[in-house]
N, C-alpha and C positions, 0 to 999 in steps of 0.2 A: 272516938278517936283511937282508943286502945285497940278496938277491933280492926280499924284501918291499918294501924301499924303492924298488927299481927299478920294481916293478909299480905301486906307489902313484903314483910320479912319472909313469909312462906313462899311467896311468888319468886322472890330473888333466889331463895334456896333451891327451888325447883328448876329455875333457869340455869343456875350454876351446875346443878346435878346433871342436867341434860347435856350441857356443854362438856362436862367432864366425861360423860358416857360416850359422846360422839368422838371426843379426842382420843379416848382409850381405844375405841374401835378402829380409829384411823391409824394409830401408831402401833397397835398390838402386833400386826404381822411383821413389822420392821423389828420390833423388840424380840419377837420369838425366833427370828432367823439368826442362827449362829454362824460365825465365820468358819470356813473350811480350814482344816488343819494343813500344815505344810505337806504332810504325807499324802493327803487327799488331793491337794492341788497338783502335786508332782505326778500322781497316778493319772489324773485327768489329762494332764499335758502329754504324758506318754501314750495314752489311748488315742489322742487326736493326732499327735505327731511322733511317730516312732523315731527315737533317737536317744541321746545320752544327756542327762541334765548336768550342767556344770555348777550352777548356783541358783538358789531361790531366796528372795528377800521379800519383805512385806512393807507396805506403806500405811502405817497406822491402822492396820486391820481393814482397810478399804479395798486394797488390791494387792496382788502378788506380782512380782517381777521375776521371770524365770529366764535364765540364760541356758540355751539348749543347743547341743551339737547335732545338726541334721546332716544328711548326705551332701547337701549343697552349701553348707557353711554353718556359722554360729548365728542363732537368732535370739532376739529378746522378745519374750511373750508376756503381755500384760493380761492378767486374769482377774475378774471380780472375785473378791475374797469370800462372798456369801453364795453366789450362784455358780461360780466356776466358769462363767461365760468369758470367752476370749474377747477382750476389748481391742487389742491390737497385736500385730506380730510384725517385727521389723528385722531385716538382716543387718547384722553389725558389720561395720567396716573396721577391720582389725589391722593395725600396723604390725610389722614383722616382730617387734619385741613383745607386743601384747599377745600376738598369736602364739609365740613360744610359751609364754606364761600360762595361757589358757590351756594349751595342750598338755602341760605338765599336770594339770588337774585330772586328765583322763589317763586311764591305764593303757600302756602300750601293749598291743597284741604280740604274742610270741610267734615265732616262725611256724610252730605246730598249729596254732590257731589260724594263721593266714593260709596254710596249706589246706586246712579243712574247708575254709571259705571259698577257695578257688578250685576245689576238686572237680567241679562240674565243667570247668573251663578247658580241661584237657590233661594230658599226662605231664606232671611237673618235671622239668629238666634241671632247673636252677632257680635258686631264690637267694637274694641278698638284701641286707638292710643298708640303705644309703643315707648318710648324714651329711647334709650340706650346711652352709653357713646359716641360712635362715629357714631351712626346710629339711624334713626327713621323710623317707618313704621306703616301702618295700618294692623291690624290682624282681619280678618273677618271669621265667621263660617257660611256656607250656607248649606241648606238641599236640595238635588236634588235626586228625585226618592228614598226617604227614606235612602239616604246615606249622611253623613255629610262630608263636605270638608272644610279644613282650607286654607284660602287665605292670602298670604302676599303681600301687595301692596305698591308701591312707593307713599309717601304722596304728591308728587309734580306733578306727571304725571298720577297717577292712574294705572300705569302699574302693572300687576300681576307678581310679582317676583317669587313666589313659590306657588304651589298648592299641597296639601297633603290630601289624604283620611284619615279621622279620623277612627282609628282602634277600633271601638266600638265592643266589644266582646259580644256575646249572652250569657246570664246567663245559668248556668247548670241546669239540671233537679232537683238536690237536692236543689239548691238555690230557684227555683220556688216553690218547696214543702214547704220549710221553710217559705217563704213569705206568702203563702196561709194559712198554719197552724197558723201562728201568727195572721193573719188578722181575721180569723173566730174562732180562738181558738178551734182547733180540730186536728185530725190525718189524714195525707195524705194517701190516699188509692190507687189512680190510677192517671196516668199523660199522657197527649198526647201533642205533639208538632206540631204546625202549622206554616207554612211559606208561606202565600198567595202571589201571584205575585203582586208586586207594593204596598204591605202593610207591616207594621211592624210585625215581627214574634212574636208569643205568645205561652204560655203554658195554657192548661186547666187542672187544678188540682182538683181531686175529694177529698173532705175532709169530714171525718165522725166525727160528734160531739157526745158528751157524751149522749145527749138526743135521740140518734139514728137517728137524722136528717142527711141528706147528702147535701153538697153544692159543686157546681162546680165553681171554682175561676179562672178567666182569668187573667194571669200575663203577662205584657209586657216583651218581650224577651230582650229588651235593657235597658229600664228605670227602670224595676222592679216594675212598678206601677200596682196596682190592677185595672183592667179596669171594670170588671163586676163580680157580684156574682149571681148565679142562684141556688135557693133552689129546690131540687128534689120534695119535698112535694108540692111546688107551681105548678110544672109542672104536677104532678099527679092530683091536684085539678082542673087545667085548662082543663085536658083531660076528667075528670069525667062529664058525662052528667046527666040530671035529671032522677031520678029513677021513 
């Protein structure tokens, strides 16, 4: 009887040991996997989605919640705390007041930084910071290939929100004549319009003065500026050689 009890006890111990060994093997990988740090999670998020992290929180070490400013808006990214795997990503719907609060967490770019970001868009002519009731943005005007473009930019990311060609209309022939007549105080006689490739269009207006002199006035087609004045008497004198 004693031998039987010993065998039963030994058998029970063996079975318990096997169960313990199998359980340890099963749970060992889970126990050995450590949670990622906040810095590691943030870096993983930046590698996947280039943008600016607003806030990062953790849910009892199981997952991280990351609020991130991307080009198309603010997103909430849920990531596994151990593997760094993205479980979900959802764009947040932000009310005006919340939007203002969130953007204060980001650093507003300076005009110098904005200029650097849009240097490839053309020659900068004007830049202003516009503050409206529930919105703020940079408004810049650039000149590219003699065409003016208005850019609206996010003041925190530098993202171009809107790009619009400035509809500068070319002045009429009558306007060019009036400008030339007023400038040299004469009467317009003949007009020609030129639009060279890659250059600003202009008018050449021939104006006759009271003293019978004639002047050819070049008027910028966009700005209405008088660019040059050529006196026909001067041209004739230049062409006359010694007698």
